[in-house]
N, C-alpha and C positions, 0 to 999 in steps of 0.2 A: 393250222397254226398251233405251235406248241406253247406251253405256259412260258417258256423262257423268252419267247418272241414278243410278249406283251409289254408295252412300255409303262403302263400304269393301270390301276384298277378303275374301270369305268363306273359311272353312275347312270342308271337307266330310269326313265319314267314309265310306269305301267299305267295305261289309260283303260279303265273299265268301260266297255261298250255294251249295248243292249242285247238281250236274248242270247247270251253267250253260253252255249253248251260247254265250252271249255272252262267256264266258271259255274257249272251246275253239278249237282250230285244226285245219285239215285235217292229215292225216298228213305227216310230214316224209319225203319220198321222195327217194332218192338221185338226183342230177341226171345227165343224160347226159354232162355235162362230166366228172364224177367217174368215171362208168362207162368212158368212153373212156380216161381217164388210167390206170385200174387194170385195163384189159382185161376189163371185165365186159360182158355182153350189154346192148345199148342198148334203151331203151324205144321201142316203136313204136305207131303208131295201130292201131285195130282192123282196118284193111284191110292191115296189114303194112308200110305206108310209114313212114319215119322221122318221129318227132315234130319239129315245127318249133321249139319253144322249150322251155327248161327253166323250171320254176316258180322264181320268185325269192322267197326267204324272208328275213325280217328278221333280220339278224345284225350282230355288232359287229366292226369292224376291230381287228386286233391291233397294227397299226403304221401311221403316216402313209404315204400314197401319193399320188403325183402322176399325174393322168390328163388326157387330152385329149378334149374333147367337140366333136363336129362342129357348127359354127355352123348355125343354122336347122333343127336336127333335132328340136326340141321340139314342132313343129306343122307340118303340111304346107303352111300358108299363111304361115309366117314369111317365107320368101324373097320372097313376093309383095309384102311391105311392106319390102323390104330398105333402102330409102332412109330409113326411120325409125330404123334401128339404127346404133349406134356400131360401130367397127371390131372385129374379133376380136383376141384376145391374140397371135395369130401363126398360123403355117401348118405343116402336116405335109407333108414331102416324101414321094416315092414310097418312099424307103428307111426311112421312119418317123422321120426326124430332125425336130426342131422348130426353127424359126427365126422371128424377128420379122417379116421381110419376105417377100413372095411372090417366089419365084425362077422357078418354072416354072408353066405353065398347069395342070399336074396337081396342084400343091400345094393342100391343102385348108385352108380357114379353120377355126380351132378356138379353143375357150376352154380355158385352162390352169387346172385346179382342184386344190387341195391338199385331200385328204380326210384326216380325223384321227379317231382313236377317240373323241375328245371330241365329235364331231359328233352321235353317237347312232347308232341303227340304220340300216343300209343294206340294200336288197333285193339279195340275191346268190344265186348257185346254191348248192344244198345239197350239200356234198361228203362228208358222213359216210357210213361203211359200217358194217355189223355187225361184231362181234368176230371172226367167222370169215372176214371179207373179202367176204362177199356184200353185195348192195345191200339197202337198206331199201325195201320195197314197201308197207308199211302200218305202223300204230303198233306192232304186236307183231312179234317175230322171225318168226312164221309165224301163219297163221290159226288161231284157237282156242288160242293159246299161253297157258300159265299165267301168273300174276301176275309171277313172277320173270323171265319172258321178255318182258314187255310194257313199252313206254314209255307215257308219258302225254301226251295232247294237251291236257288241261285245265291252265290256269295254277293255281299254288298260292295266288295272291291276285290282286288287281286291278292291281298295279303294272305288270306287263308289258303288259296290254291297254291301260291308260291311256297308257303310254309310246308304244305303237304308234299309238294314235289321235292323240296329240299330234304325232308325227313324220311320219306318213304319210297321215293323213286330211286331204284338202284342203278347206278352208272355201270357202264360196260366193264369197268375195272373192279367192280364189287363194292364201291363206296357210294356214299350219298353226298348231300350238299352240292348238287349239280349246278344250282344257281348261285348260292352265296359264296362258293369258292371262286366264282368268276367276276362277280359284280355286286354293287350295292343297288337296291331298287327302292324307289318311292312310289306310292300308290295314289292314284287320282280317280275320283268318281265322276268321270265326265258325263256318261249317260249309262249308269250302272244297271245290271240285270236284277239286282236285289236291293231292297230298301229298308230303312229303319222307320217303321210305322209309328214309333213312339219318340222320334227325334234322334238326330245323329249324335252319337257319343263323341266326347272329346278325343282328339287324335286321328279322326277320320277327315280327310281332305274333301271339301265340297266347294262349289262355286261361291258359297257364302262364308267360307273360312273354315276354321277348325271347330267342328261340331256345330249343331244347330238344334234348338229345342222344338222346332216346327216338325210335326209329323210328316213323313214322306208318303206320297200317294202313288199307288200303282197306276200305270199308264200316264203319269205326269212327271214323277221324279225318278221312277225306275220302271224297267220294261222287261217282262219275262213272258215265256210262252207256256209255262206250267204253273199251277194246274191248268189244264187245257181250256177249261171253261172260263178262265180269267186271262186268257191270251191278251197281251197288250204290246203290239209292235209300235215302235216310235213313229210319229207322224213326220211329214216332210219338214215342217219348221224347225224340228230339233237339229237339223243340219247346221243351223246358225250357231247354236250353243256348242255343238261338237267342233265346229271350225274355230270359233273364238277361243274356247278352252285349250284346244290343241295348239293353236298358234301361240297363245300366252305361255304355255309350258315349254314349247320349243324356243321361245324368245328369252326365257328366264336366264339362260346361261349356266344353268345348274346341271345340265344333262349331256351325255354323249350319244344318246339315242332314245327312241320311243318305241314302246310295244303297245299295240292296240289289239284288244281281244273282243270278238263279237260273234254272233250266231253265224254258223257256217254258210247259210244261204246268202247273207248280206255282207260278209266281210269283203267280198270282191268289190262291192259298190263303194263302201267307205274308203277302202284303200285307194281306189281310183280318184275319188273325191279329194282325198289328201294329196294325191299326185298333182291334181289340178290347182288346189286352193291353198295349201300350206306353204308358206314362204320360209323355207329352212334349208340349211346345208346339212342337217343331221339326218341319219338314217331313220326311217320309220318302217317297222315290221308289223304286219298284220298276222294274227294267229286265230285259228278256230279249231274246233274238234267235232268229230262225228259222234263221239260217245262221251258221256259226262265223266267228271273226275271221280275216280274210284270204281267205275264200272269195268267189267271184264274187257281187257284189251283196250283200255282208254288211250287215245292217241294224243290228247292235249299236252300232257307233260313234256313229251319229247319235242313237240312243236315250240313250246315256250323256251325250253332249254336251248334249242337250236337258234332261236332269235337272240337270246343272250350271247351265245357263242359268236353269232354273226356280227353283232354290234361290237363285241370285244375284239374281234379279229382285225377290224379296220380294213378288211378287204374291200369295203364299199368306198373307201376314201381315195380321191384323186391326189395329185401332187400337192395341192393346196389344202388338203384335208376336208374337201367338200364331198358330199354324197354324190356318187356318179351313177347310182342304180335307181334313183327315184324311190317311191314307196314300193315295197315288195310284200308279198304274202308268202310265208314259209310254212309249208305243209309237207309232211312225210319226207323230210330231208331235202326238198327241192325249193329253190328260190324262184318264185313266179313274179314277173313284172305285173304291177297293178293293172295296167291297161289290158292285159291279155288273160288274166286268171279268171277262171269260172268254175263253180261247183256243178258237177254233172251227175253225182250220185251220192247217196247218204252212206258212205263207207270210207274207211281210211284208204287213201289213194283216189278219192272221188273228185279231186281237183285237177283240171287240165289247163293247158294254154290254148286259147282260141285264136282264130284268125289265120292260121296256116303259115305264119311267117316267123316263127320263134316264140319267145315269151318266157322260156325257162332260162334264167340267167346263170344258174349254177346249182351246186348242191353241197351238202355237208356230209362227210363220211361218218361211219359208225364210231370212229375214234375222235371225231370232232374237228377234222381238217376241213377248212372252208375253201371252196374252189369256185371262182367265177370264170365262166366260159364265154359269156356274152354280156354286152351292155346295151341298154335301150337307146334307140336313136331319137326318140320323141322327147319333147321338152317336159320337164317335171319340176315340181316343188319350187326352188328358188329361181329356176330358169323359165317357169311357166308364165305365159302371157296373161293368164287369168287368175294368178294367185291373189290372195286377199289384199295384199299391198298394192297391186296394180289395178284393182277394181275402182271405178269411180264412186263418188259419194251418192250420186243420183243417176237414174237412167230413165229413158222414155219407154213407157208401156202404152198399150192400147185398151180402150174400153168403149163399149157401146153405151151411149147416153142419148135417151130420147129417140131411139131408132137410128142414130148416126154414130159411126165409129170415129173416135177422136183420140188424140194423144193426151196422156196424163204423165206427170212426173212421179216416180216412185223413189223412195229412199233405199239405197243399197247399204250404206254404212253410216253409223252414228258419229257423233263428234269425236269419239275415242277411237274411231277406225274399226269398230266391230260390226260384223254383219247383223242386220236386223232380221227378225223372223220372216216378215212379209217380203223380204228381198229374195228369198229362195223361190225360184220360178216354179210354176205349175206346168209340168211337161208330161203329157200322156203318151202311151204307146198304143198304136193301132196296128194290129196284126191281122193278116188276111191270107187265106189259102185260095186255091183255084176253085172254079165253079161257084163263085160267090154272088154273081148277079142273080137277082130274083126272077128275072124273065129275060126274053130276047131284047127287049127295049126297057131300059130303066132310067129313072130320073131321081132327083134329090129326095123326093118323098119316099123312095125305096131304100134310102140310107139314113133313117132317122137317128141312129146312134151317132154316126159321124157328124151330122148336123148339130146334134145336141152337144157334142164335145166342143165344137167350134164356138157355139153360142155360150157355153159355160166359160170358156177361156175369155171371151169378150166381156163377160159380165163380172169377172173377178176384180178388176181394177189392180191387177199386178202382172208381172211378166209371165208369159205363157208360150208354150210351143208344142210341137207334135213330133214324134218319131214314128215313121211308118215302116213296118217290117213286111217286105213283100218278096218278090221273086229274087232268086240268086242268078247272077250277081247284081242285077239292076236295082233291086229295092223297090221297084214299081209295084203298086197294088194291082192284082189281077182284075179288079173291078174298075170299069171305065167311069162309072158315076163317082166312085170314091176318089179316083184320080182328079176328076174335075173339082171335087170338094177340097182336095189338097191345094189346088190353085186358088180356090176361094179363101182358104185359110191364109195362104201366103199374102194375097193382096188385101187381106184384112189386117195385116201387120204381124201375123203369127208365123214365125219361121218353122220350116219342116225339114227334118233329116230323113233321108232314105237309107235303109240298111237291108241286106239280104236276110232271109230267114235262117234260124238256127245259129250256127257259128260260121259265118261266111268267110271264104278266103279271098273273094273278089273285092272290088272297090266301089260297088254301088254305081249309080247312074250320075255322071257328071253333068247333070242338067243345070243350066245357068240360073234357073229359078228355085232349085231345091238343093239343099246341102247334102253332099255325098258323104255318107258316114264311114267311108273307107271300109276296113275289115272289122269295124267294131260290132259287137253284139248290140241289140236294141237297148239292153240295160245300160251298157257303157255309153252308148250314143246319147241316151237321155241325160246322163250326168254331164257329159261334155256340152250339151246344148244348154243345160241349166247354168253352167259356168259362163258360157259364151254370152248368154242373154244378159247376165249381170254386167258383163263388160261392154256389150254393144247396144243393148236395148232392143226394142221391137223394130220390125221392118217398116218401111214407108207404107202409108195407107192409100189405096186406090179409091177414088170417088165411088166407083161401082166395082166391087171386088170380082164380080162375075164377068166384067167387060173392061179390063184395064186398058188405058191408052198406051201408045208406044213410049211416051215419056215416063209414064208410071212404071212400065216394064223395065226401062233402062235404070230407073232409080232403084228398083228392087234388085236387079242384077248386081249393081254396084254394092248394095248392102250385103247381099249374099256372099260376095267375094270376101268380105272381111270375116264372115262366119267360116267360110270354107278354109281360109288360111289357118284358123285355129284348129279345125278338124284335121287338116293335113299335117300339122306339126305337134299335135298333142295326142 
């Protein structure tokens, strides 16, 4: 879509998600220029020879400065077409003096440039040292340092990464401003990868408003995977905040679309969760990167720009202006449906469509043309039967009390219609290969892990379920004793989904007692079961889960039918 075809300038909300490589940077390492100035040991190559260059890092000028740039130094063949160029601004003599006219043969033609802090970021040598005067060699003061001795490579929101993309990522036509020339963007810290340990400064959007003096805590307020000894992935209850914040932003009426950035292994999960839970007609684009911002061949900037272009294009809109694509993940110029996308390798191009029945909805060309070739047939976002506005206020869960399994009521949404943290169900994945029986004859005592998982679910006092990944296409576990335990779980009120191993193309086993996970991966089936549980609650309980009556079986089959309907259509 060309610029002339755009009806108006869109406004986009960027939502910072956890462990986002796309909002991470390589460590800020003290330059040799700084080391030489302060008498520190210089960095060397592995063979002991001096390094050739310093890494240039995006930084801001503190004051205006005048510099001189040698003519024809931007490309080795500029001088080959010298007759096509206008004259330089002047010449530098051997003594470094600048004059308008060439005086000696040794004078060099130059351009005179005034650099200003208002220009934005410039790539410059990194001059900072540690408090003790030593050089920075990694993100932390030393390898394995505690949190108080560690810097952060992750950005606290998307504003800096978007600014660097706009300033330094060169478009195919040789220009920059790849984002700001297309849209206006506001930045939200939904579940950010970087945090303000001394309190959030004014102007930064948080769930508590504009700025907050409370220190932010790693693994509670922000979630990063580096430094590696401080790895802090977000726990399951954070899905409630992610859902509530995203829904509020979508409902604000201020935006034409949303961009969610997250770590590349998990973006497929949150994208599908949004597909199921967020009630909006706006487009939602997920982005990730395999390489941090500024690293060699980093892929994140193009993915973000492609999301901006996709939202601006309105190719996603139906005749009524509603999103017809559902949540998508845009990676390497391809538009993946959230239900099917999966990361299979840690490299650009490492995302694929699973399930064997499509999943790539279209692509964006190198010149920014947006093309949709397919649309998802499954329900999504505002059409979803399990979006947040269609969930009940309470649901029925199961719990073992005094040796007996009983029903309890759990809260799904508070009085304001927001998900509560304990509403997010506990769903585990059980995966099994062949030759898994311990002996020719096995019993429950030979499957202690499976027994423990079931008992753990029954002891939580919240919604719970299981996803079993077994044979292709049936989804059945190769172990007979584990299959019998599946039935015990079901008649204890715990729904079970079957999926085939890896990325199945088949549709699992349509057993009336077990939910068939269609061609979903186990990861996606887990999310679908979590959403369905909040909608439907637990299964009926048999008096003796190992020996259910015919009437109890019929009640379970009826309940499973409602779950199966959700899996068949989402």
